[in-house]
N, C-alpha and C positions, 0 to 999 in steps of 0.2 A: 727608191729614188726620192721620196719625200724627205727622208731623213738627211740625205746628202744635200738637199736644197735648203735645209734648215726650216722646213715647214712642219708644224706640229699637226697632230690629228685634229685638234680643235680648229685650227685655221682651215683645214681641208673640209671640215664638216659644214654643210649649208646651215645658215641660221634657221631656227624653227619659230614660226609665227603662228599664233592662234587667232583666227578671225571669228568673233562672236557676233551673231546677228539674230534678229527676230523682233516681234512686236508689231505695232500698228504702222500703217500709213506708207509703207515702202515696198518695192518689188524685190524683196530679199532673195527669192529663189534665183533671179537673174543677176542681181548685183553682187552676191557673194561669189559667184563663178567668175564674173568679170574682174572683180578685185583679185581673186586668186590667180587667174591667168596673167593679169596685168603686172602684178608684183613679181611673180615667179619669172616672167619673161625679162624683167629689168634688173634683177639682182639674184645673187646666190642665196635664195630664201625658199624654204618649203613652207607653204601656207596650209594649215589644217583649218577647216571650217566647221562651225557648229551653228545651226539654226534651230532655235527652240522658242517656245512661248506663244506660238500661234500669232494672232493679230491683235492681242490685247495689250493695253498700256500697263496692266497690273501684274503681269506674269513674273513670278519668281522662279526662274528656269532651273531644271534639274542640274545643269552643269555646276552652278554655284552652291549646290547643297554639299559638295565635297570641299572641305577646307583646303585641300591640295589641288584645286581645280586647274591651276596654272603650272603645275610641276612639269619640268622638262622643256619648257618654252623659253625662248630668249626675249620675246616681246609679245604683247597682246594687242590686237586691233579691236577696239570696241566699236561696234556698228549697230548696237541694239537700240530699241525705242520703247522704253519702259518708264515713261514720265510719271506714272501714277504710283509707282512703288515708293513707299514712304517708311519702310522698316529700316531703322538706322543700324540695327544689328546685322541685317542682311547686306546693307551697303558696305558696312565695315568689313564683312567677310570678302566682298568683291575687291575691296581696296587693299586688303592685307598683303598680297604679293607685291603690289606696287609700292607700298610703304617700305617693304623689305628690299626694294631695289629693282623690281621687274619693270622695264620700260613699258609705256603705254602710248598707243596712237588712237585717237578718238575721232570718228567720222560722223558728221552731220547730227543725227538725232541722238547720238550718244551724249552730246552736249546737253540735251534737254532731258535725258534719262535721269531718274532719281531726284528730280528737282522738287518733288512734293514733300520730301523729307524735311523735318525741322533741322535748323542749323545749316552748315555749309560743308558737309562731309565731301560730297561729290564735287562741289564747286572749288574747294581747296585743292583737290586733286587736279582739276582742270586749270585752275588759276584764273577763272573768269566765271561770272554768273550771267546766264541768259535764261529768260523765262518765256518768251513768245517770239513770233515772227509774223510778218505781213503776208500779203498775197504773193503768189509766185509771179515774179517778173524778172526780166534779165538783170543781172548784177554785173557792174563794171568793177572788176578786181584790179587792184593796184598793189604791186609789191612795194613795201615800205622799208624793208631791210634786205638790200640786195647783196650784202656781204655775208649773210648767214649761210652755213654749209648746206642747208636745205635749198635755199633759193638761188644761190650763186651758180649752181649747176643747171638750173632750168633754162630752157630755150625761149622762155617768155617772161616778160615783166608785167604786162597788162593783158587782160583777157575779159571779154564780154561773154558771159554764159548765156545759155537759153534760160527759160523760165526756172527760177530757183527761189528758195525761201531765204530771205535775209533775216538772220536771227539778231535780236537786239543785244546790246551790252548793258545789262543793268548795273554791273560793277566789274571793273577790271581789278582783280586781286593781285596775284603775283605773275600773271601771264605777260609775255613779251611779244608784241605784235610783229608778225611777218608780212601780213597783207591785209588790206582793208577792202570792203565791198561797198559800192554805192548803188542805190536803187531809187528809181524815180516812180512814185505813184502818180498815174496820169490824172489830169484834171477831170472832175466829175461833179454831178449835181446831187444835192441831198434831196430828201423827200419833199421838201418845200420848194424845190427848184432853184435853191441858192447854189451858185457855183463855188465849188471847193477847189482852190488852185492846186496845180501839181506840186508835190512835195518831194524833196530829195533827202534821203537818209543815208548816212555812212556809218558803218560799224566794222570792227575787227572781224575778219573771217578766217584767219589762220594765225596761230600763235604757238609759243612754246612755254613750258613751265618746268620748274624744279620742285619736286614734290617730296615732302616728308623728310625724315632725318637723314636719309641716304641721298637726298637731292636727286631723286629719280628723274630721268629725262622723260618728259611728257610732251606730245604734240597733239594739237586739236585743230580741226577745221569744221566750220558749220556748212560748208559747201558739200553737195552730194545727194540732193533729194531725188532728182530724176535720173532715169537710166541714161539719157543722152549725156548728162554731165559725168556720171560715173564711167562711161565708156570713152570719154574724151581723153586723148593721150596726154593733154596738159594736166588733167586731174590725176591720172595714173602715175605720171612722172612725179608729181608733188607727193603723193602718198608713198610711193616707193622710196623716194629720197628721205621722207620723214621717218620711215621705218629704219632705214640705215643710220640716220642721225641718232635715233633714240637708243640704239645699241652701241653708239660711239664707234 
């Protein structure tokens, strides 16, 4: 029947995604399962998950020891938190499949991973450099490119999250903004009793990039620290649509 309908075996095959997570600061045992279920329920995608590296920022996980670590996958979702890994040869091994054309989707701390390395290997892949974040407070997200294939199908344009970390934008390289986030630090007093007024900060929180000679499609978002955000349908819709866009 498939042949009569003009549908190839490739078109019938679900997309294969690899979700890589691990490292410090996040509830990966819960979040990896939420992401897997959320993506698979929204699209014809099979998500395999790998959680390695314990809770250290310095782990060089066994997965990446194999130079063919991404073989057989249509897209990789990076959700790891290894900000202290500075080995440029190691990072180049992670990036090799993406330079060769394998799409990538990067969630939250993946943006801060590998930032200790000299140069901008990981940042060129992302299209943006971020180095730190403030305290967890609600973020007011605003879609700035409503015509992009990722955002135009969402049922929201603005969204106020629960407590989340707003990552800074040290430098926008080649990334193209899809959404910004604004966070207000409340008024407070310093140790001398002086009042520090409330401060409002706005940064890019979701963007796309074309990476390497193949102009590989890359999507990144800095949102997704807490379980409540990862479990939110708005977040899962965004991630699922980003995965689909990345594989065109």
